[in-house]
ZAMARGU-4260 file (C-alpha; in steps of 0.2 Angstrom, whole numbers, plus 5000, padded with zeros to 4 digits):
<rodrens>
0) 4887/5029/5275 | 4876/5013/5279 | 4882/5003/5294 | 4888/4986/5288 | 4895/4973/5300
5) 4896/4958/5290 | 4900/4955/5271 | 4900/4941/5259 | 4908/4942/5243 | 4905/4928/5230
10) 4915/4925/5214 | 4917/4906/5210 | 4930/4905/5195 | 4942/4908/5187 | 4959/4914/5192
15) 4959/4930/5183 | 4942/4935/5187 | 4945/4931/5206 | 4961/4942/5205 | 4951/4956/5199
20) 4940/4956/5214 | 4954/4961/5226 | 4953/4979/5223 | 4935/4978/5228 | 4939/4968/5244
25) 4951/4983/5247 | 4938/4997/5245 | 4925/4987/5255 | 4937/4986/5270 | 4942/5004/5268
30) 4923/5009/5268 | 4919/4998/5282 | 4936/4995/5292 | 4927/4985/5307 | 4917/4974/5295
35) 4920/4956/5293 | 4923/4951/5274 | 4921/4933/5269 | 4922/4926/5253 | 4915/4910/5243
40) 4923/4903/5228 | 4927/4886/5221 | 4940/4875/5231 | 4954/4875/5217 | 4955/4894/5219
45) 4955/4896/5238 | 4974/4898/5238 | 4973/4915/5228 | 4963/4921/5244 | 4970/4912/5258
50) 4984/4926/5264 | 4973/4940/5259 | 4972/4952/5274 | 4955/4958/5270 | 4946/4941/5271
55) 4942/4932/5287 | 4935/4916/5282 | 4933/4908/5264 | 4920/4896/5259 | 4918/4885/5244
60) 4904/4877/5234 | 4906/4860/5243 | 4906/4870/5261 | 4895/4886/5258 | 4892/4900/5270
65) 4877/4900/5281 | 4870/4912/5293 | 4866/4931/5292 | 4876/4945/5282 | 4872/4963/5281
70) 4878/4963/5263 | 4881/4950/5250 | 4891/4955/5234 | 4888/4943/5221 | 4900/4945/5207
75) 4897/4928/5199 | 4878/4932/5196 | 4873/4914/5190 | 4862/4900/5195 | 4874/4893/5208
80) 4878/4909/5217 | 4860/4913/5217 | 4857/4896/5226 | 4872/4900/5238 | 4862/4916/5242
85) 4845/4908/5245 | 4853/4898/5258 | 4857/4914/5268 | 4849/4928/5278 | 4855/4941/5267
90) 4849/4959/5272 | 4855/4966/5256 | 4861/4958/5240 | 4869/4967/5225 | 4875/4959/5210
95) 4888/4961/5196 | 4879/4967/5180 | 4887/4955/5166 | 4878/4964/5151 | 4879/4948/5141
100) 4869/4957/5127 | 4884/4968/5124 | 4894/4954/5122 | 4883/4945/5111 | 4881/4961/5100
105) 4901/4963/5098 | 4904/4944/5094 | 4889/4941/5083 | 4886/4958/5074 | 4903/4967/5078
110) 4893/4982/5085 | 4903/4988/5101 | 4891/4995/5114 | 4905/4997/5128 | 4909/5014/5123
115) 4925/5018/5132 | 4934/5003/5138 | 4930/5001/5156 | 4939/4987/5167 | 4929/4973/5175
120) 4936/4979/5191 | 4927/4996/5189 | 4911/4986/5185 | 4913/4976/5200 | 4915/4992/5209
125) 4899/4999/5202 | 4889/4984/5211 | 4893/4993/5227 | 4893/5012/5222 | 4875/5015/5229
130) 4884/5012/5247 | 4896/5026/5243 | 4911/5014/5240 | 4923/5019/5226 | 4939/5012/5219
135) 4956/5020/5221 | 4971/5020/5208 | 4979/5004/5214 | 4980/4988/5206 | 4975/4969/5211
140) 4984/4960/5226 | 4990/4944/5230 | 5000/4938/5245 | 5012/4923/5243 | 5019/4915/5259
145) 5037/4917/5264 | 5039/4898/5260 | 5032/4902/5242 | 5043/4917/5240 | 5058/4906/5247
150) 5054/4892/5234 | 5053/4906/5219 | 5069/4914/5224 | 5080/4898/5221 | 5076/4901/5202
155) 5084/4918/5200 | 5102/4923/5199 | 5109/4939/5204 | 5113/4951/5189 | 5103/4940/5176
160) 5086/4947/5171 | 5072/4936/5169 | 5057/4935/5158 | 5042/4925/5163 | 5032/4917/5149
165) 5015/4912/5151 | 5010/4903/5136 | 4994/4894/5141 | 4976/4898/5141 | 4960/4888/5142
170) 4954/4891/5125 | 4964/4888/5109 | 4960/4905/5101 | 4968/4914/5116 | 4985/4905/5114
175) 4999/4910/5104 | 5006/4895/5094 | 5021/4887/5103 | 5032/4888/5088 | 5029/4908/5088
180) 5033/4908/5105 | 5050/4899/5103 | 5054/4911/5089 | 5051/4926/5100 | 5063/4917/5114
185) 5077/4914/5100 | 5076/4933/5095 | 5077/4938/5113 | 5092/4926/5118 | 5101/4931/5102
190) 5103/4948/5109 | 5104/4947/5128 | 5107/4932/5139 | 5091/4932/5149 | 5083/4918/5159
195) 5065/4912/5152 | 5053/4905/5164 | 5039/4894/5157 | 5025/4895/5168 | 5008/4886/5167
200) 4997/4872/5175 | 4999/4853/5171 | 4986/4856/5157 | 4999/4867/5148 | 5014/4855/5149
205) 5012/4848/5132 | 5013/4865/5125 | 5029/4870/5136 | 5037/4854/5128 | 5032/4859/5110
210) 5041/4876/5114 | 5056/4867/5121 | 5058/4856/5106 | 5056/4869/5093 | 5069/4879/5102
215) 5087/4878/5095 | 5098/4868/5106 | 5110/4882/5110 | 5096/4891/5119 | 5088/4877/5128
220) 5099/4879/5144 | 5093/4897/5146 | 5075/4892/5148 | 5068/4884/5163 | 5052/4873/5160
225) 5042/4874/5175 | 5024/4871/5168 | 5015/4858/5179 | 5028/4859/5192 | 5023/4873/5203
230) 5007/4876/5213 | 4996/4891/5210 | 5005/4904/5223 | 5022/4896/5219 | 5019/4903/5201
235) 5013/4919/5209 | 5029/4920/5219 | 5039/4916/5203 | 5030/4931/5194 | 5033/4942/5209
240) 5052/4941/5206 | 5052/4943/5187 | 5058/4958/5177 | 5044/4957/5164 | 5031/4944/5158
245) 5025/4939/5141 | 5007/4931/5141 | 4992/4927/5133 | 4975/4933/5139 | 4975/4922/5154
250) 4973/4921/5172 | 4992/4921/5174 | 4993/4939/5166 | 4982/4946/5179 | 4992/4936/5192
255) 5007/4945/5186 | 4998/4962/5187 | 4995/4960/5205 | 5014/4964/5207 | 5015/4978/5195
260) 5025/4969/5182 | 5028/4976/5165 | 5017/4965/5154 | 5018/4961/5135 | 5000/4955/5131
265) 4995/4945/5117 | 4977/4946/5111 | 4970/4933/5098 | 4951/4931/5098 | 4951/4942/5113
270) 4945/4960/5113 | 4950/4974/5125 | 4931/4980/5125 | 4926/4965/5137 | 4936/4974/5151
275) 4949/4961/5154 | 4965/4971/5151 | 4979/4971/5165 | 4973/4984/5179 | 4983/4998/5184
280) 5000/4989/5180 | 5011/4995/5164 | 5008/4985/5148 | 5010/4983/5129 | 4996/4976/5120
285) 5000/4966/5103 | 4984/4962/5092 | 4980/4961/5074 | 4968/4977/5069 | 4956/4976/5055
290) 4951/4958/5056 | 4932/4958/5053 | 4931/4941/5062 | 4937/4947/5078 | 4931/4944/5091
295) 4924/4927/5087 | 4920/4924/5106 | 4919/4933/5123 | 4928/4918/5131 | 4938/4910/5117
300) 4935/4894/5105 | 4943/4877/5104 | 4947/4881/5086 | 4948/4896/5073 | 4930/4897/5064
305) 4939/4903/5049 | 4953/4891/5048 | 4967/4904/5046 | 4969/4910/5064 | 4976/4926/5058
310) 4973/4934/5075 | 4986/4926/5081 | 4998/4919/5067 | 5000/4938/5060 | 5007/4944/5076
315) 5025/4949/5073 | 5037/4939/5083 | 5051/4952/5079 | 5040/4967/5085 | 5036/4957/5101
320) 5054/4954/5105 | 5059/4972/5100 | 5048/4979/5112 | 5055/4967/5127 | 5073/4970/5123
325) 5069/4989/5122 | 5062/4988/5140 | 5075/4976/5147 | 5090/4985/5141
</rodrens>
């Protein structure tokens, strides 16, 4: 194997994509145990990597790396990441192949050229396979601090099971409607006295309020709305201690996967073919098969192009709740 002493990994955004790079970091460290590994990302995502034991220094687009690297692994592969690489003396540069033409064919023509569903993690690893680097059968990694874990533990009660509900997503067509989430919660709490944690960022707070408002009053005391009230890694610590997670196709899904949680994943406009299913963690996937309009985008849209939003509205609340109850019981 080629001697490599200094490595830079670039992935600028977003939450899920960055978490999905952590198996690659683990493999790079295994291949070159003595090598220095640095990382470059956008400033808001630095906390996801700050405690990762594989990384020495974290740079941002505002304070980019400089100097010489034996190997640069560009997993962003866009104009901004190319500019960062041009500012370095990089002896070798490898890049993640996005295969945007396959995304276009699937969205526009419903032609699936992906073949078997390959995780983005494995496609990241393909970028360094020429060096003999390979993956393992382990999942993603996150490292909340002891302070973040102590914060999280204050929300858990001995003997009471907890379900985390990650109801947000950047794009509308990836979000299960709040009133449907409220129905699932009601079905669950009718059968079992769970605690439910609503997790999300400040941008998700209005949806959390809608869920709470639609819930029957008898169940509201069993639901803790933490949306917008936790840091990124406090949210990770909360997910670390939950018993199961119900989520949209979102960054918090991958955050929960880093702790091996049982996931109940709702796909609307998403498609498994794009490679963003949970990585090496147990999950149940809920999606509406047979819709000829799906997927309508590879990242999501701000509205349903057809107006019916069947890819989410047709997901059965009773089926989702039943699967979760079977697992928790």
